[in-house]
N, C-alpha and C positions, 0 to 999 in steps of 0.2 A: 317819811322820806320822799322827796320829790326828785324824780330823775328828769333832767332837761335834755332833750335830744338823745334819747337812749333806746336802743333796741337790744333786748337780751332774752335769753332762753330762761323762762321763769321756772319751768319744770318740763319733764319730757312731753314733747308734742304741744307745748304752749310757748308762743313767742310774744313777749310783752312789748308794747309800743307806748312810750311815755314821752312827754315833752314835745319839742318841735321837730318835725321831720325835715331832713335836709338832703341836698343832692350829693353832698360829700361829707366825710368826717363822721363823728358820732351821730347816731340817729339817721344815718343816710339810707337811701333806698338800696344802695349796693349792699350795705350791712344787713338790711332786712331780707333781700333776695338770697344772700349767702345763707342765712338761717333757714329760709324756706327750702333751699336746695338740700340741706342736711336732713330734712324730714322725708322719710320713706313712705309714710302712711298719712292718714288724716292728721291735721294739726289745727290749732286754734290761735288766732291773733287776739290776744287780750289787750284791748285798746282803752287807754285813758289819755287822750291827746287832742289838742285844739287844732292840729293841722301842721302846715309848714310849706316848704318850697314846692312850687308847681313843676319845676324842671325835673324830669325823671319820674314824675308821679304816674302818668298814664302808662308808660312802659312797665313800671312795677306792678300796677293794677292788672295789666294784661297778663303778665307772667303768673301772678297769683291766681287769676281766673283760669288760666290754662291748666293748672294742676288738677282742678276738679276735686281737690281734697281739703280746701281751706274753709274754715268756719270762723266767724267773728263773734267775739264776746265783748260787750262794752261794760267795763267796770267803773266808768265815770263819765268822761266826755268823749264824744266821737264827732268831731266837726271838721269841715273843710276837707283838706287832703286826707285826713284819717277816715272820713266818711266815704270817700271814693275808694279807699283800700277795703273798707268793710263791705261796700257794695259789690266788690269783685269776688267776694266769698260766696259759698253755696248758701249760707244762711247767716242771720244775725240774731243773737240773743243779747239780753241786757239785764242789768240789775234794775230794780223797780224805779229808782230815782235817776237813771241815766239821762244824759242830755245828748241827743242825737240829731244831726242835721247841720244846716247852715253852711252850704258851700258858697264861699264868698271870695272876694278879692280885696287885698289890702296893698296900698302903695305908699311909698315915702316920697316926699317932695321937700327940697330945701326951703328954709324960710327966706322970704324976699329981703 
């Protein structure tokens, strides 16, 4: 099953990030930070995400880093905005065939 733009609590102290991250709605940084706020101890971001919206990303990464309790685990892909969130954690672990990195920018332009 593929979850597009979804942040959910996978199990106690594990927050899963799947699909596209967004500034609002499902998969939003607000939704992610709400899940982080519910954690009282160490927690893991289980990441399989190609990235998403840049608006709100840096503020979310700063709040995650400020907890000093976040750990990232890459269970698939961790690119672009997802990689910035992982970098805000205390450490990053990954499955053997994980794809990590590629902070980039994409833009859309109308056809002439």
